[in-house]
C-alpha positions in Angstrom: -10.0 18.5 -37.6 -8.2 18.1 -34.3 -10.5 19.6 -31.6 -7.5 21.6 -30.2 -6.2 22.8 -33.5 -7.6 26.3 -33.0 -6.2 26.7 -29.5 -2.8 25.6 -30.7 -2.8 27.9 -33.8 -4.0 30.8 -31.7 -1.1 30.3 -29.3 1.4 30.0 -32.2 0.3 33.3 -33.6 0.3 35.0 -30.1 3.8 33.6 -29.4 5.2 35.1 -32.6 3.5 38.4 -32.2 3.6 39.0 -28.4 5.5 36.5 -26.4 8.6 35.4 -28.3 10.6 38.6 -27.5 9.1 39.3 -24.1 11.5 40.8 -21.6 12.6 39.5 -18.2 10.6 42.3 -16.6 7.4 41.1 -18.4 7.9 37.5 -17.5 8.7 38.3 -13.9 5.5 40.3 -13.6 3.5 37.3 -14.8 5.2 35.0 -12.3 4.6 37.4 -9.5 0.9 37.5 -10.3 0.9 33.7 -10.3 2.6 33.7 -6.9 0.1 36.2 -5.5 -2.8 34.1 -6.6 -1.4 31.0 -5.1 -0.7 32.6 -1.8 -4.1 34.3 -1.5 -5.9 31.0 -2.5 -3.9 28.7 -0.3 -6.9 27.3 1.6 -8.7 26.6 -1.7 -5.7 24.6 -2.9 -5.6 22.7 0.3 -9.3 21.9 0.1 -9.1 20.8 -3.6 -6.2 18.4 -3.0 -7.9 17.0 0.2 -11.1 16.3 -1.8 -9.0 14.3 -4.3 -7.3 11.9 -1.9 -7.5 13.3 1.6 -4.0 14.8 1.6 -3.4 16.7 4.9 -3.0 20.5 4.8 0.6 20.4 6.0 1.4 18.0 3.2 -0.2 20.3 0.7 1.6 23.3 2.0 5.0 21.6 1.9 4.9 19.4 -1.2 2.4 21.3 -3.4 2.4 25.0 -2.6 5.9 25.7 -1.2 7.6 23.8 -4.0 5.9 25.9 -6.6 6.6 29.1 -4.7 10.3 28.1 -4.6 10.2 27.6 -8.3 8.8 31.1 -8.8 11.2 32.7 -6.4 14.3 31.1 -8.0 13.0 32.1 -11.5 12.2 35.7 -10.6 15.5 36.2 -8.8 17.6 34.8 -11.6 15.8 35.3 -14.8 17.7 38.3 -16.0 21.0 36.4 -15.6 19.5 33.3 -17.3 18.3 35.3 -20.3 21.5 37.2 -20.8 23.4 36.2 -24.0 26.6 34.2 -23.2 29.8 35.1 -25.0 32.1 32.1 -26.0 35.8 32.1 -26.8 37.1 32.7 -30.3 39.6 30.1 -31.6 42.6 31.4 -33.6 41.1 30.0 -36.8 38.0 32.1 -36.2 39.8 35.4 -35.7 37.6 38.3 -36.9 34.4 36.7 -35.7 32.3 37.1 -32.6 30.3 34.2 -31.2 27.7 33.9 -28.5 24.7 31.9 -27.3 21.2 33.4 -27.3 18.5 31.9 -25.0 15.2 31.9 -26.9 11.9 30.4 -26.1 11.0 27.2 -27.9 7.4 28.3 -28.7 4.2 26.6 -27.7 4.6 23.9 -25.1 2.4 21.0 -23.9 2.5 20.1 -20.2 0.9 16.7 -19.4 0.7 16.4 -15.6 -0.1 13.6 -13.2 -2.5 13.2 -10.3 -0.1 12.3 -7.4 1.1 15.9 -6.7 -1.6 17.5 -8.8 -0.8 21.1 -8.1 2.9 21.1 -7.9 3.6 18.8 -10.9 1.3 20.9 -13.1 2.2 24.4 -12.1 5.9 23.8 -11.4 6.7 23.0 -15.1 4.4 25.9 -16.1 6.6 28.3 -14.1 9.6 27.2 -16.1 7.7 27.5 -19.4 6.6 31.1 -18.6 10.1 32.0 -17.3 11.5 30.8 -20.6 9.0 32.9 -22.6 6.7 30.2 -24.0 3.0 29.8 -24.5 1.5 26.6 -23.0 -1.3 24.2 -23.2 -1.7 22.4 -19.8 -3.5 19.1 -19.4 -3.8 18.1 -15.7 -5.0 14.6 -14.7 -8.6 13.8 -14.7 -8.1 11.6 -11.6 -7.5 14.6 -9.4 -10.5 16.4 -10.7 -11.0 19.0 -7.9 -7.4 20.3 -8.2 -7.7 20.3 -12.0 -10.8 22.4 -11.8 -9.1 24.8 -9.5 -6.1 25.2 -11.7 -8.3 25.8 -14.7 -10.0 28.6 -12.8 -6.6 30.0 -11.7 -5.2 30.1 -15.2 -8.4 31.6 -16.6 -8.0 34.4 -14.0 -4.4 35.1 -14.8 -3.9 34.5 -18.6 -5.5 34.9 -21.9 -6.2 31.5 -23.5 -3.9 32.5 -26.4 -1.0 32.4 -23.9 -1.8 29.7 -21.3 -4.8 27.5 -21.2 -5.9 24.4 -19.2 -7.6 21.6 -21.1 -9.6 19.0 -19.0 -10.5 15.5 -19.9 -9.3 11.9 -20.0 -6.6 10.1 -22.0 -8.4 10.7 -25.2 -7.8 14.4 -24.8 -4.1 13.7 -24.3 -4.1 11.6 -27.5 -5.6 14.5 -29.5 -3.1 17.0 -28.1 -0.2 14.7 -28.8 -1.0 14.8 -32.5 -0.3 18.5 -32.7 3.3 19.7 -33.5 4.1 21.4 -30.2 7.6 22.9 -29.8 8.2 21.0 -26.5 6.3 18.4 -24.4 6.8 18.1 -20.7 5.3 14.9 -19.4 5.2 13.6 -15.8 4.0 10.0 -15.3 4.8 6.4 -15.7 7.5 4.9 -18.0 4.8 3.0 -19.9 2.9 6.2 -20.8 6.2 8.0 -21.3 6.9 5.7 -24.2 3.6 6.6 -25.8 4.4 10.3 -25.4 7.8 9.9 -26.8 6.5 8.0 -29.8 3.9 10.7 -30.5 6.5 13.4 -30.2 8.8 11.6 -32.6 6.2 12.0 -35.4 6.6 15.7 -35.1 10.3 15.7 -34.0 9.2 17.5 -30.9 11.7 17.7 -28.0 10.5 16.2 -24.7 11.2 16.2 -21.0 10.0 13.0 -19.5 9.8 12.9 -15.7 9.0 9.2 -15.1 9.6 6.9 -12.1 11.0 3.5 -11.2 11.9 1.1 -8.4 13.8 3.3 -6.0 16.0 1.1 -3.9 17.3 1.7 -0.4 20.5 0.3 1.0 20.9 0.2 4.8 24.4 -1.1 5.6 25.9 -2.5 8.8 27.2 1.0 9.8 23.9 2.9 9.4 22.4 4.9 12.3 19.2 2.8 12.5 17.1 5.2 14.4 17.8 7.9 11.9 17.2 5.6 9.0 13.9 4.3 10.3 12.5 7.8 10.9 13.5 9.0 7.4 12.3 5.8 5.7 8.9 6.1 7.3 8.6 9.6 6.0 9.9 8.7 2.5 7.6 5.7 2.2 4.3 6.9 3.6 4.3 10.6 2.7 1.5 11.2 0.2 0.4 7.6 0.9 3.5 6.3 -1.0 2.2 7.9 -4.2 5.5 9.6 -5.2 7.9 9.0 -8.0 10.8 9.3 -5.4 9.1 7.1 -2.8 11.0 4.3 -1.2 10.6 0.9 -2.8 12.5 -2.2 -1.7 14.7 -1.7 1.4 17.9 -3.8 1.4 19.2 -4.0 5.0 22.4 -5.8 6.2 21.5 -9.0 7.9 23.1 -7.8 11.2 20.8 -4.8 11.3 17.6 -6.3 10.0 15.9 -7.0 13.4 16.9 -3.6 14.8 15.6 -1.8 11.7 12.2 -3.6 11.8 11.8 -2.8 15.4 12.6 0.9 14.9 10.4 1.1 11.8 7.4 -0.1 13.8 8.2 2.4 16.5 8.6 5.3 14.1 5.4 4.4 12.2 3.4 4.5 15.4 4.8 7.9 16.2 4.0 9.3 12.7 0.5 7.9 12.6 -0.6 7.2 16.2 -3.7 5.1 16.9 -5.7 3.9 14.0 -4.3 5.3 10.7 -7.8 5.0 9.2 -9.0 7.7 11.5 -5.7 9.8 11.3 -6.2 13.0 9.5 -2.5 13.1 8.5 -2.8 9.9 6.5 -3.8 10.3 2.9 -5.7 7.8 0.6 -5.0 6.0 -2.6 -6.3 8.1 -5.5 -8.9 5.7 -6.8 -10.2 2.1 -6.8 -8.0 1.1 -9.7 -4.8 2.0 -8.0 -6.2 0.7 -4.7 -6.7 -2.8 -6.2 -3.2 -2.7 -7.9 -1.4 -1.9 -4.6 -3.5 -4.3 -2.6 -2.7 -7.1 -5.0 1.0 -6.4 -4.7 0.8 -6.7 -0.9 -1.4 -9.8 -1.0 0.9 -11.5 -3.5 4.0 -10.8 -1.4 2.4 -12.3 1.7 1.2 -15.4 -0.3 4.7 -15.9 -1.4 6.1 -15.9 2.1 6.5 -12.3 3.3 6.1 -11.6 7.0 3.5 -8.9 7.9 5.2 -6.5 10.4 2.3 -4.1 10.4 -0.6 -3.1 8.2 -1.9 -5.1 5.2 -5.5 -4.2 6.0 -7.7 -2.6 3.4 -11.0 -0.6 3.0 -12.0 -0.6 -0.6 -14.9 1.9 -0.1 -12.5 4.5 1.2 -9.5 3.5 -0.9 -7.7 2.9 2.3 -4.5 0.8 2.6 -3.0 0.7 6.1 0.7 1.7 6.3 2.3 -1.7 5.6 5.7 -3.1 6.3 6.6 -6.5 5.0 9.7 -8.3 6.1 11.8 -11.0 4.3 9.9 -10.4 1.0 11.0 -13.0 -1.5 12.7 -11.7 -4.6 10.1 -13.3 -6.9 7.2 -11.3 -5.4 5.7 -8.8 -7.8 6.2 -5.9 -5.3 10.0 -6.3 -5.7 9.9 -6.1 -9.4 7.8 -3.0 -10.2 7.2 0.5 -8.9 4.9 0.2 -5.9 3.4 3.8 -5.8 1.5 3.0 -2.6 2.0 2.6 1.2 3.7 -0.8 1.3 7.4 -1.2 2.3 9.1 -4.5 1.4 12.3 -5.4 3.2 15.0 -7.8 2.2 18.2 -8.7 3.9 21.7 -9.0 2.4 25.2 -10.0 3.5 27.5 -8.7 0.7 27.2 -5.2 -0.7 28.2 -6.5 -4.1 25.1 -8.7 -4.2 22.9 -5.6 -3.6 24.6 -3.6 -6.2 24.2 -6.4 -8.7 20.5 -6.7 -7.9 20.0 -2.9 -8.4 21.9 -3.0 -11.7 19.7 -5.9 -12.9 16.7 -3.6 -12.9 16.0 -0.4 -14.8 17.9 2.7 -13.6 15.9 4.2 -10.8 14.7 7.8 -10.4 16.1 7.8 -6.8 18.6 5.7 -4.9 18.9 6.0 -1.1 22.0 4.9 0.9 22.1 4.8 4.7 25.7 4.4 5.8 28.4 5.9 8.0 31.3 4.6 5.9 32.7 6.3 2.8 33.9 3.0 1.5 30.4 1.6 1.1 28.9 4.8 0.0 31.5 5.3 -2.7 31.2 1.7 -3.8 27.4 2.0 -4.3 27.6 5.4 -6.0 30.5 4.4 -8.4 28.8 1.1 -9.4 25.2 2.2 -9.9 23.3 4.9 -11.8 20.2 6.8 -10.9 18.5 10.1 -11.6 18.9 11.3 -8.1 20.6 10.0 -4.9 20.2 10.9 -1.2 22.7 9.7 1.4 21.2 9.2 4.9 17.9 10.8 3.8 14.9 10.1 1.5 12.9 12.2 -0.9 14.3 15.6 0.2 16.6 15.8 -2.8 13.5 16.6 -4.8 12.8 19.8 -2.8 16.3 21.2 -3.0 15.6 24.0 -5.4 19.2 24.3 -6.7 19.5 20.7 -7.8 18.3 19.4 -11.2 15.6 16.8 -11.0 15.0 14.0 -13.4 15.7 10.4 -14.2 17.9 8.4 -16.5 16.8 6.1 -19.3 13.6 4.5 -18.2 13.2 6.7 -15.2 13.2 9.9 -17.3 14.8 12.2 -19.9 15.8 15.8 -19.3 15.9 17.8 -16.1 13.6 20.2 -14.3 13.6 22.8 -11.4 15.2 26.2 -11.4 17.6 26.9 -14.1 17.4 23.4 -15.4 13.6 23.8 -15.9 14.2 27.1 -17.7 16.6 25.3 -20.0 14.1 22.5 -20.7 11.8 25.1 -22.4 14.7 27.1 -24.0 16.5 26.8 -27.3 20.3 27.6 -27.1 20.7 29.5 -30.3 24.3 29.5 -31.6 25.3 32.9 -33.0 28.3 33.9 -35.1 29.1 37.3 -36.7 31.8 37.6 -39.3 33.7 40.8 -40.0 33.5 42.6 -43.3 36.1 42.2 -46.0 38.9 39.6 -46.0 38.5 36.8 -43.5 40.7 33.9 -42.3 38.0 31.5 -43.6 38.8 32.6 -47.1 42.2 31.1 -46.9 40.7 27.6 -47.2 38.1 28.4 -49.9 38.4 26.5 -53.2 40.2 26.2 -55.5 42.4 23.9 -53.4 45.8 25.0 -54.6 49.1 24.0 -53.2 49.1 26.9 -50.8 45.6 26.1 -49.6 46.6 22.5 -48.9 49.6 23.7 -47.0 47.4 25.9 -44.8 44.9 23.1 -44.2 47.8 20.8 -43.2 49.1 23.4 -40.8 45.6 23.8 -39.3 45.1 20.1 -38.8 48.6 19.6 -37.2 48.9 22.6 -35.0 45.6 24.6 -34.7 
């Protein structure tokens, strides 16, 4: 028997008996209790994330706590409107009927969360699941164990296990959970593991939201404001030690601006992390030795193939420390230009024709994020009209994720489905089509068999004119 079968079945029963028809008021009360817990345990959350990979307190406040609080506030402020049935128009051939859409919870959801934003990317989807009226089994990452332990304690304080529960463990736990016929699976992680999740979901025909990643390209054209671009690129690359699904990957800069950009990047990096970054409390660490070695190998490979070290490329394995690294003129065959980096290394390549950059972007999988630095609508529009990405930011990096009114998600290999706000609510919601017919004679009866001459004439009329 599956070790999580009992938990799953208890949640199924509880959903049908208590949760399925919960009101907006009841759901809002749960979310407000969650908000209160988070706010009153703010320092504990900071401490847990710091223990996992030395993430600074300001980083935890902005990218872990505040993002979740935003999710709660948007949901509690709009839930009544989101839950309200929506009337739809009645075509002439449906006269006598009434049609509308009911928004009902899917049921029991599975949330599989990553380690890079361990609190936000676990609790954010849970907020949407609760707002939509679901029960949930939550599996946080074993790599961020301190944050996972704290979240388990939090959920135990706030919910009965039959409504929401946190399950701890490694990939084997996830494998067992994925064998169960959940009503929805929300997974955040790599495209490689996303394929495993989708394959497992297919066996039960379970719907999925896949928040994945990809090689997020940056285009800095000849009209870009280089000082602004450099400042925002440093933030977008080195925040969270580069361990973000919307982090900057390869920077494509116009040849005429390359030297200026490199100079400004060095300057901005020294301002962001003055002195020795190893001793800087604002600079996080790689999550573990495995990921440390992977990112180190990408950096070393690029240098061996001809990349120029502008800054960084120093390592401390014991502390999982990789210095903030900028590499210039990185050859296209370097591994770092052909996979998601997920670490504090920024590769730079130059270009002369915008068409060549767009062609290179399109030769890779569709990214989760695309960044364009330009002051000309012509170049901006050309890039946008000839590429596809889950999200895009113009003259900025990463902040599109935090805009609480925008949907967040990828396309194809970078993700499936959307999250945040109303879009997150809809991910855990079934849009139930409703039609009510009047009593007695109906227009529909005019086309019931037998198919006499008059019926055929009516059908012909409908096809031609209605």
